[in-house]
BATIDO-394453 format. One record per residue: residue number from 1; residue in one letter; chain; x, y, z of N, C-alpha, C in turn. Coordinates in steps of 0.02 Angstrom, whole numbers, plus 50000, padded with zeros to 5 digits. Each point is the difference from the previous one (the first is absolute). Layout:
% BATIDO-394453
    n  res  chain    npx    npy    npz   capx   capy   capz    cpx    cpy    cpz
  NUM    A      A      X      Y      Z      X      Y      Z      X      Y      Z
...
***
This chain:
% BATIDO-394453
    n  res  chain    npx    npy    npz   capx   capy   capz    cpx    cpy    cpz
    1    M      A  53084  53538  57951  50000  50038  49937  50072  50012  49977
    2    N      A  50012  49987  49936  50068  50007  49973  50009  50071  49974
    3    W      A  50030  50041  50045  50009  50070  49982  50051  50009  49943
    4    N      A  50049  49957  49996  50049  50005  49946  49967  49990  49932
    5    M      A  49954  49952  49997  49965  49988  49938  49955  50059  49982
    6    I      A  49967  50027  50051  49956  50058  49988  50041  50059  49974
    7    N      A  50058  50012  50032  50043  50055  49977  50024  49990  49929
    8    A      A  50017  49937  49984  50023  49985  49933  49945  50012  49948
    9    I      A  49939  49979  50018  49943  50010  49955  49986  50075  49991
   10    A      A  50001  50036  50057  49987  50072  49997  50052  50036  49957
   11    T      A  50064  49979  50008  50055  50030  49961  49989  49985  49926
   12    T      A  49981  49939  49984  49988  49981  49930  49942  50040  49970
   13    V      A  49946  50005  50039  49942  50038  49976  50019  50073  49989
   14    S      A  50039  50029  50046  50021  50070  49993  50043  50009  49938
   15    M      A  50044  49952  49988  50044  50004  49942  49961  49996  49935
   16    V      A  49952  49952  49999  49958  49993  49940  49960  50064  49988
   17    A      A  49973  50028  50055  49961  50062  49993  50044  50057  49974
   18    F      A  50062  50003  50026  50047  50052  49977  50015  49992  49926
   19    I      A  50013  49939  49978  50016  49987  49930  49941  50017  49955
   20    L      A  49939  49979  50022  49941  50016  49960  49988  50075  49996
   21    T      A  50013  50035  50056  49993  50073  50000  50050  50032  49953
   22    A      A  50062  49975  50001  50052  50027  49956  49982  49989  49926
   23    I      A  49974  49939  49986  49979  49986  49931  49943  50046  49978
   24    Y      A  49953  50011  50046  49943  50044  49985  50024  50071  49987
   25    M      A  50045  50024  50045  50025  50069  49993  50039  50008  49935
   26    R      A  50039  49948  49983  50039  50004  49937  49953  50004  49941
   27    A      A  49946  49959  50002  49951  50002  49945  49967  50069  49996
   28    Q      A  49985  50029  50058  49969  50066  50001  50048  50053  49971
   29    L      A  50064  49995  50020  50049  50048  49975  50009  49993  49924
   30    K      A  50002  49937  49977  50005  49991  49928  49940  50029  49964
   31    G      A  49942  49991  50029  49940  50028  49971  50003  50076  49998
   32    T      A  50026  50030  50054  50007  50073  50003  50050  50024  49949
   33    E      A  50057  49965  49994  50050  50019  49951  49973  49995  49930
   34    K      A  49961  49948  49987  49971  49991  49933  49951  50057  49986
   35    D      A  49959  50016  50050  49952  50055  49991  50035  50066  49986
   36    R      A  50054  50013  50038  50038  50062  49990  50032  50001  49931
   37    Y      A  50028  49942  49980  50031  49996  49934  49950  50013  49944
   38    L      A  49941  49970  50006  49948  50010  49950  49976  50072  49999
   39    A      A  49995  50031  50059  49978  50069  50004  50051  50047  49966
   40    I      A  50065  49987  50012  50052  50043  49971  50002  49992  49924
   41    T      A  50000  49938  49976  50004  49989  49928  49937  50025  49965
   42    N      A  49942  49991  50033  49938  50025  49970  50001  50075  49993
   43    E      A  50027  50034  50052  50004  50073  49996  50047  50022  49944
   44    L      A  50056  49965  49993  50048  50018  49948  49969  49992  49930
   45    Y      A  49966  49944  49990  49969  49989  49935  49943  50048  49987
   46    T      A  49964  50019  50053  49946  50050  49992  50029  50066  49977
   47    L      A  50056  50021  50031  50033  50061  49980  50026  49994  49928
   48    W      A  50031  49943  49985  50029  49989  49934  49947  50005  49945
   49    Q      A  49941  49974  50013  49947  49998  49950  49958  50063  49997
   50    S      A  50011  50046  50047  49959  50060  50002  50014  50044  49939
   51    R      A  49949  50036  49979  50006  50043  49941  50052  50055  50011
   52    D      A  50001  50031  50059  50048  50053  50014  50071  49975  49994
   53    F      A  50013  49940  50027  50069  49975  49997  50019  49984  49928
   54    M      A  49956  49966  49963  50016  49981  49932  50012  50061  49956
   55    E      A  49958  50051  50008  50009  50061  49960  50066  50034  50018
   56    S      A  50017  50000  50065  50064  50031  50020  50059  49962  49972
   57    Q      A  49996  49933  50003  50056  49960  49975  50009  50008  49924
   58    L      A  49944  50000  49964  50005  50009  49928  50026  50069  49983
   59    W      A  49981  50051  50040  50027  50067  49988  50076  50001  50007
   60    L      A  50025  49968  50053  50072  49997  50010  50035  49964  49942
   61    L      A  49970  49945  49978  50033  49959  49949  50000  50033  49931
   62    Y      A  49946  50037  49984  49992  50022  49931  49997  50076  49990
   63    R      A  49990  50038  50054  49993  50072  49990  50050  50041  50040
   64    L      A  50037  49969  50044  50052  50036  50038  50059  50014  49953
   65    N      A  50016  50064  49992  50054  50020  49954  50060  50030  50035
   66    E      A  49992  50023  50061  50055  50033  50035  50054  49949  50020
   67    S      A  50063  50018  49992  50055  49954  50013  50042  50020  50061
   68    N      A  49984  50057  50032  50036  50019  50061  49950  50030  50050
   69    W      A  50020  49998  50064  49954  50018  50053  49980  50074  49999
   70    P      A  50045  50048  49992  49979  50070  49999  49949  50014  49944
   71    E      A  50010  49970  49943  49952  50009  49945  49933  49969  50016
   72    F      A  50002  49942  50033  49937  49967  50019  49962  50043  50051
   73    V      A  50036  50027  50049  49969  50042  50051  49970  50063  49969
   74    K      A  50036  50030  49954  49976  50061  49968  49935  49988  49961
   75    T      A  49995  49941  49969  49942  49986  49958  49942  49970  50038
   76    H      A  50014  49959  50050  49946  49959  50030  49988  50010  50074
   77    R      A  50039  50042  50035  49990  50008  50071  49930  50025  50015
   78    G      A  49966  49964  50046  49932  50018  50019  49948  49981  49949
   79    E      A  50020  49964  49948  49953  49980  49948  49992  49924  49997
   80    A      A  49962  49977  49952  49985  49929  49994  50063  49958  49988
   81    G      A  50050  50029  49966  50061  49964  49986  50038  49981  50064
   82    E      A  50004  50048  50047  50034  49985  50063  49960  49948  50040
   83    A      A  49934  50005  49998  49958  49951  50035  50010  49930  49971
   84    A      A  50005  49995  49933  50011  49935  49969  50068  49972  50019
   85    F      A  50050  50042  50002  50068  49979  50019  50000  49969  50069
   86    H      A  49969  50034  50048  50001  49975  50069  49950  49942  50010
   87    R      A  49945  50001  49965  49952  49945  50009  50031  49934  49977
   88    V      A  50030  49999  49942  50028  49938  49972  50064  49981  50036
   89    G      A  50044  50049  50011  50063  49985  50034  49988  49974  50071
   90    S      A  49952  50029  50035  49985  49978  50069  49971  49930  50001
   91    F      A  49961  49982  49949  49973  49932  49997  50056  49948  49997
   92    Y      A  50047  50009  49954  50054  49952  49993  50048  50004  50060
   93    D      A  50006  50059  50029  50040  50007  50060  49970  49958  50057
   94    R      A  49934  50002  50004  49965  49961  50052  50007  49925  49988
   95    V      A  49995  49979  49937  50009  49929  49983  50069  49977  50021
   96    G      A  50051  50041  49985  50068  49982  50019  50008  49994  50075
   97    T      A  49970  50045  50038  50005  49997  50073  49965  49939  50028
   98    L      A  49940  49985  49974  49963  49941  50024  50037  49936  49984
   99    M      A  50033  49997  49943  50039  49940  49984  50060  49995  50046
  100    R      A  50033  50056  50014  50059  49999  50044  49981  49976  50070
  101    L      A  49941  50018  50023  49976  49980  50066  49971  49930  50001
  102    G      A  49996  49968  49942  49973  49933  49996  49925  49995  50006
  103    L      A  49965  50055  49988  49928  50001  50006  49964  49979  49936
  104    I      A  50035  50001  49944  49972  49974  49938  50054  49959  49965
  105    N      A  49977  49954  49958  50045  49955  49964  50010  50027  49930
  106    E      A  50063  50009  49980  50015  50028  49934  49969  49959  49944
  107    N      A  49995  49934  50009  49974  49957  49947  49925  50010  49990
  108    D      A  49966  50031  50047  49929  50011  49994  49983  50066  49965
  109    I      A  50046  50049  50005  49982  50066  49973  50045  50023  49943
  110    L      A  50064  49981  49999  50044  50026  49949  49985  49975  49929
  111    P      A  49974  49939  49991  49982  49981  49932  49949  50048  49969
  112    T      A  49960  50033  50041  49951  50047  49975  50028  50070  49993
  113    V      A  50036  50024  50051  50021  50071  50000  50074  50009  49984
  114    G      A  50039  49946  49998  50073  50008  49993  50021  50034  49936
  115    G      A  49970  49980  49943  50019  50031  49937  49985  50074  49998
  116    Y      A  49942  50020  50027  49982  50071  50003  50046  50038  50047
  117    A      A  50020  49968  50055  50046  50033  50046  50066  50016  49965
  118    I      A  50025  49953  49961  50062  50012  49963  49992  50058  49951
  119    A      A  49945  49999  49962  49988  50052  49950  49991  50069  50032
  120    V      A  49963  50002  50057  49990  50065  50034  50067  50026  50026
  121    W      A  50040  49957  50031  50064  50024  50026  50045  50025  49944
  122    Q      A  49996  49968  49942  50040  50022  49944  49983  50072  49981
  123    K      A  49936  50019  50009  49980  50068  49984  50015  50049  50056
  124    I      A  49988  49981  50063  50006  50049  50054  50064  49993  50040
  125    G      A  50039  49946  49988  50061  49990  50039  50046  50060  50001
  126    P      A  50017  50030  49942  50043  50059  50001  49971  50058  50040
  127    L      A  49934  50009  49996  49968  50053  50039  50005  49987  50074
  128    V      A  49990  49936  50020  50003  49982  50071  50070  50013  50027
  129    K      A  50051  49981  49963  50068  50009  50025  50019  50074  50006
  130    E      A  49975  50042  49955  50012  50072  50008  49960  50028  50058
  131    A      A  49937  49977  50008  49959  50024  50056  50031  49982  50067
  132    R      A  50034  49943  50005  50033  49981  50062  50055  50049  50019
  133    R      A  50035  50025  49950  50054  50048  50014  49973  50069  50018
  134    I      A  49938  50014  49978  49974  50068  50008  49948  50005  50056
  135    E      A  49955  49950  50006  49942  50007  50045  49993  49944  50052
  136    N      A  50006  49938  49979  49984  49943  50044  50051  49945  49989
  137    S      A  50046  49990  50046  50056  49955  49990  49979  49926  49998
  138    T      A  49941  49984  50025  49978  49929  50000  49940  49988  49955
  139    L      A  49987  50044  49954  49941  49995  49957  49999  49933  49963
  140    F      A  49946  49962  50009  49988  49937  49965  50057  49950  50008
  141    A      A  50032  49999  50059  50054  49951  50011  49974  49929  49996
  142    G      A  49939  49988  50027  49972  49933  49996  49985  49979  49928
  143    F      A  49981  50047  49958  49988  49987  49930  50065  49977  49966
  144    E      A  50053  50036  50012  50064  49982  49969  50025  49931  50023
  145    Q      A  49991  49986  50065  50020  49935  50025  49958  49943  49973
  146    L      A  49941  50016  49975  49955  49950  49971  50024  49978  49931
  147    L      A  50037  50042  49964  50015  49987  49930  50037  49935  49986
  148    P      A  50052  49982  50039  50033  49936  49986  49952  49941  50001
  149    A      A  49954  49999  50048  49951  49946  50003  49952  50003  49941
  150    C      A  49984  50060  49976  49957  50007  49941  50034  49968  49939
  151    H      A  50064  50014  49991  50037  49972  49944  50001  49924  50006
  152    S      A  50017  49976  50060  50006  49928  50011  49935  49964  49988
  153    C      A  49944  50030  50021  49935  49968  49994  49970  50009  49931
  154    Y      A  50006  50060  49972  49963  50015  49938  50036  49977  49938
  155    V      A  50067  50008  49998  50037  49985  49939  50006  49925  49992
  156    P      A  49974  49971  49947  50002  49927  49992  50069  49976  49980
  157    T      A  50015  49937  50017  50062  49968  49979  49986  49963  49935
  158    L      A  50027  50024  49946  49986  49971  49935  50064  49981  49964
  159    S      A  49997  49949  49959  50058  49981  49961  50009  50049  49942
  160    A      A  50058  49996  49969  50015  50047  49946  49953  49992  49941
  161    N      A  49971  49940  49991  49956  49986  49943  49926  50006  50016
  162    A      A  49985  50025  50060  49930  50005  50020  49962  50048  49955
  163    Q      A  49936  49985  49987  49960  50043  49957  49978  50063  50037
  164    V      A  49992  49995  50065  49980  50058  50040  50063  50030  50030
  165    K      A  50012  50062  49986  50060  50033  50026  49986  50031  50068
  166    P      A  50049  50000  50046  49988  50028  50066  49993  50075  49999
  167    F      A  49965  50025  50049  49994  50073  50010  50069  50030  50001
  168    S      A  50011  50053  49964  50068  50028  49994  50001  50072  50023
  169    L      A  50050  50016  50039  50013  50069  50020  50067  50022  49971
  170    D      A  50005  50064  49986  50064  50027  49980  50043  50009  50063
  171    Q      A  50046  49955  50009  50040  49999  50062  50070  50026  49985
  172    P      A  50015  50061  50022  50065  50030  49985  50055  49974  50045
  173    V      A  50013  49935  49997  50052  49970  50042  50050  49965  49955
  174    P      A  50064  50000  50018  50050  49964  49961  49986  49925  50002
  175    K      A  50018  49966  49946  49993  49927  49997  50068  49970  49984
  176    I      A  50011  49941  50027  50065  49967  49993  49988  49929  49976
  177    T      A  50042  49976  49954  49990  49934  49971  50024  49946  50049
  178    P      A  49974  49939  49991  50023  49945  50043  50075  49988  49997
  179    L      A  50029  50005  49941  50073  49989  49994  50039  50053  50036
  180    E      A  49976  50062  49999  50034  50053  50037  49996  49988  50075
  181    V      A  49941  49976  50024  49993  49985  50071  50046  49943  50020
  182    K      A  50003  49948  49959  50044  49943  50016  50073  50022  50003
  183    K      A  50019  50043  49955  50069  50026  50001  50014  50039  50063
  184    R      A  49952  50041  50021  50008  50038  50062  50005  49953  50060
  185    L      A  49958  49948  50001  50002  49953  50055  50066  49963  50004
  186    D      A  50029  49985  49942  50063  49962  49998  50061  50044  50012
  187    Q      A  49999  50061  49972  50061  50041  49999  49995  50064  50041
  188    G      A  49940  50019  50019  49992  50062  50038  49994  50060  49953
  189    P      A  49989  50061  50028  49989  50011  50071  49936  49966  50024
  190    P      A  49995  49987  50066  49943  49962  50027  49933  50035  49988
  191    L      A  49948  49960  49994  49933  50028  49994  49951  49955  50039
  192    T      A  49942  50028  50015  49947  49964  50034  49947  49981  49949
  193    L      A  49985  49935  49995  49951  49975  49953  49937  49981  50037
  194    L      A  49944  50033  49984  49936  49988  50034  49953  49960  49955
  195    D      A  49971  49949  50028  49946  49962  49967  49935  50025  50032
  196    V      A  49961  50040  49962  49941  50034  50029  49935  49965  49981
  197    R      A  50003  49936  49981  49939  49964  49983  49954  49991  50060
  198    H      A  49936  49993  49985  49950  49986  50052  50012  49929  50026
  199    P      A  49987  49988  50065  50010  49933  50028  49967  49944  49961
  200    S      A  49941  50013  49971  49966  49949  49961  50040  49982  49937
  201    Q      A  50034  50050  49971  50042  49987  49942  50062  49961  50020
  202    V      A  50028  50016  50059  50058  49963  50024  49982  49927  50013
  203    A      A  49940  49988  50028  49978  49932  50013  49993  49960  49936
  204    Q      A  49978  50032  49946  49992  49966  49936  50067  49988  49966
  205    D      A  50048  50044  50011  50066  49994  49969  50053  50014  50053
  206    P      A  50016  49950  50041  50044  50011  50058  50074  50002  49983
  207    F      A  50017  50042  49951  50070  50010  49981  50012  50075  49994
  208    T      A  50061  50021  50017  50016  50070  49994  50073  50007  49978
  209    F      A  50025  50061  50001  50067  50013  49976  50051  49987  50055
  210    P      A  50060  49977  49984  50050  49986  50052  50013  50063  50042
  211    G      A  49993  49992  50065  50014  50056  50046  49945  50052  50005
  212    A      A  49942  49987  49968  49946  50051  50000  49965  50002  50068
  213    I      A  49971  50057  50014  49958  50009  50060  49927  49997  49979
  214    L      A  49962  49958  50034  49928  49997  49987  49965  50055  50039
  215    L      A  49968  50045  49964  49965  50056  50032  49939  50017  49958
  216    P      A  49940  49974  50018  49940  50013  49960  49988  50075  49990
  217    L      A  49976  50017  49942  49990  50070  49983  49958  50037  50051
  218    D      A  49946  49968  50024  49956  50035  50047  50031  50008  50069
  219    S      A  50056  49966  50014  50035  50009  50064  50057  50049  49996
  220    L      A  50015  50024  49939  50058  50042  49990  50000  50065  50041
  221    P      A  49943  50036  50004  50002  50063  50039  50019  49990  50073
  222    Q      A  49983  49943  50029  50016  49988  50071  50069  49970  50011
  223    R      A  50035  49980  49946  50063  49963  50008  50060  50034  49970
  224    T      A  49993  50061  49976  50056  50033  49967  50059  50010  50047
  225    N      A  49987  50008  50065  50055  50010  50047  50046  49939  50005
  226    A      A  49976  49942  49977  50041  49939  50003  50047  49995  49940
  227    L      A  49994  50045  49952  50041  49996  49940  50061  50045  50006
  228    P      A  50058  49977  49975  50061  50042  50003  49995  50058  49951
  229    R      A  50015  50059  50025  49997  50060  49958  50065  50014  49963
  230    D      A  50052  49962  50015  50064  50012  49968  50010  49956  49938
  231    Q      A  49947  49964  49979  50004  49958  49940  49944  50017  49952
  232    D      A  50013  49988  49936  49947  50004  49951  49949  49944  50014
  233    V      A  49937  50014  49987  49947  49950  50010  49967  49985  49933
  234    V      A  49993  49935  49985  49966  49979  49939  49939  49960  50021
  235    A      A  49941  50023  49979  49937  49966  50016  49981  49955  49942
  236    A      A  49975  49940  50016  49980  49953  49948  49932  49971  50018
  237    C      A  49961  49983  49948  49933  49973  50011  49984  49948  49948
  238    A      A  49939  49975  50001  49979  49950  49951  49971  50031  49938
  239    C      A  49989  50066  50001  49970  50034  49942  50052  50009  49945
  240    P      A  49988  49975  49940  50049  50008  49946  50010  50073  49979
  241    S      A  49952  50044  50017  50006  50071  49983  50021  50042  50059
  242    E      A  50025  49968  50053  50028  50034  50059  49951  50045  50036
  243    E      A  49936  49983  50001  49951  50043  50033  50012  50004  50075
  244    S      A  50002  49943  50034  50009  50001  50073  50070  50023  50019
  245    S      A  50051  49976  49964  50068  50021  50016  50010  50074  49985
  246    G      A  49967  50025  49947  50004  50072  49986  49968  50041  50055
  247    A      A  49943  49976  50027  49968  50035  50056  50046  49999  50061
  248    A      A  50032  49943  50013  50045  49995  50057  50060  50047  49991
  249    A      A  50027  50002  49940  50058  50043  49988  49981  50074  50007
  250    M      A  49940  50018  49975  49978  50070  50007  49993  50019  50074
  251    F      A  49970  49955  50039  49991  50013  50071  50068  50008  50034
  252    L      A  50047  49955  49984  50066  50003  50032  50038  50062  49980
  253    R      A  49994  50021  49937  50035  50061  49978  49970  50061  50035
  254    D      A  49934  50001  50009  49969  50055  50037  50022  49999  50073
  255    S      A  50022  49942  50025  50022  49994  50070  50075  50009  50008
  256    G      A  50034  50019  49946  50071  50016  50004  50048  49944  49980
  257    F      A  49974  49945  49973  50043  49945  49979  50020  50008  49926
  258    R      A  50056  49969  49983  50019  49994  49929  49970  49934  49976
  259    A      A  49944  50004  49965  49962  49940  49984  49985  49995  49926
  260    S      A  49996  49939  49975  49981  49987  49931  49959  49936  49998
  261    A      A  49972  49985  49941  49959  49940  49991  50036  49950  49955
  262    L      A  49992  49936  50015  50031  49948  49959  49960  49991  49935
  263    L      A  50031  50010  49944  49968  49995  49935  49977  49928  49987
  264    G      A  49935  49992  49989  49973  49934  49985  49981  49958  50060
  265    G      A  50018  50022  50060  49983  49965  50061  50027  49929  50002
  266    H      A  49963  49956  50033  50021  49929  50007  50006  49967  49932
  267    E      A  49953  50014  49956  50002  49969  49934  50062  50020  49961
  268    G      A  50019  50065  50004  50060  50023  49966  50063  49968  50028
  269    W      A  50001  49991  50067  50057  49969  50032  50009  49927  49976
  270    R      A  49944  49965  49996  50003  49930  49978  50019  49995  49926
  271    K      A  49973  50045  49959  50017  49999  49929  50074  50013  49988
  272    A      A  50031  50037  50046  50071  50014  49994  50042  49940  50023
  273    G      A  49966  49947  50024  50036  49940  50022  50035  50007  50066
  274    L      A  49977  50046  50042  50034  50013  50063  49970  49957  50056
  275    P      A  50041  49983  50050  49977  49953  50052  49949  50031  50048
  276    M      A  49959  49956  50028  49950  50019  50050  50014  49960  50064
  277    S      A  49978  50026  50056  50008  49967  50064  49932  49979  50027
  278    N      A  49997  49941  50032  49939  49977  50031  49986  50040  50063
  279    I      A  49936  50014  50013  49981  50041  50057  49979  49955  50058
  280    A      A  50025  50014  50059  49981  49961  50059  49925  50006  50012
  281    P      A  49965  49945  50013  49927  50002  50009  49978  50049  50054
  282    E      A  50038  50006  50055  49979  50044  50054  49999  50073  49979
  283    T      A  50040  50017  49948  50001  50068  49975  49934  50017  49966
  284    V      A  49970  49950  49967  49936  50011  49966  49944  50005  50051
  285    V      A  50005  49962  50054  49947  50001  50051  49999  50066  50037
  286    E      A  50059  50030  50010  50005  50063  50036  50023  50055  49953
  287    P      A  49955  50025  49956  50021  50048  49949  50019  50068  50028
  288    K      A  49980  50016  50061  50017  50066  50027  50072  50003  50025
  289    N      A  50031  49943  50008  50070  49999  50021  50045  50005  49940
  290    I      A  50051  50041  50004  50049  50001  49948  50042  49937  50005
  291    G      A  49996  49959  49949  50036  49936  50002  50045  49992  49941
  292    E      A  50050  49958  50007  50044  49986  49945  49988  49929  49976
  293    P      A  50014  49986  49936  49989  49933  49974  50047  49950  50032
  294    A      A  49978  49937  50002  50041  49948  50029  50060  49985  49956
***
């Protein structure tokens, strides 16, 4: 009897069994992950479509009149207004947390809720920031971190002659012209130029500004520590009305940076006849890494 052959066959059979078991387990895990994903998104949409949530959200958008936290507390504490504030704010806070943990995909939910999230924050944002100083220092932190991704996902990229105008927010941020930025880049003082386009936009138009840093808007909250605080920061996007770059600049200013938005975005830069740099392909593949153009 050839024991070497038997051992070889037994080893092969064991290896095949191990591989088949691994494939089966992987399939089972994928099935479990899919089930969990569907359960989470289904629960979110059930909450979103519920009458209580919709009535609370509409109340915040159209009937909330208080502009500071003490006034809000005086009028609504213990009443339906306070319940609406926490019901809606907590929903978007949860969405932000689930996205940060990778449990839901922004492309599946933000096209539906992103625009409302922006509008709600525009109404309650000042109240939240005052409440953090007075009562709860982390109130709706996940909601606020969700906003850049809402802008990036919800605000469409449209040409200047488009018939449909993009969703517009009153963004109280300074704006700087392309020629002013080019002058700063050439003569100083130094500044940091951010290209905050979504990776899909970069893939479609793989050119950016000379010396710019690629940092997608939805990655900004996690990457601010990589930016120099001793320089002015100019955010630029593909939106001709500076929607995404304005959101980035607002977030950076709230985080202690001297930030502004590039007037006209990429289109404005090109219309001014200013040079662009080709982007290295690996930078587009790995959008979470801060990369510089080739």
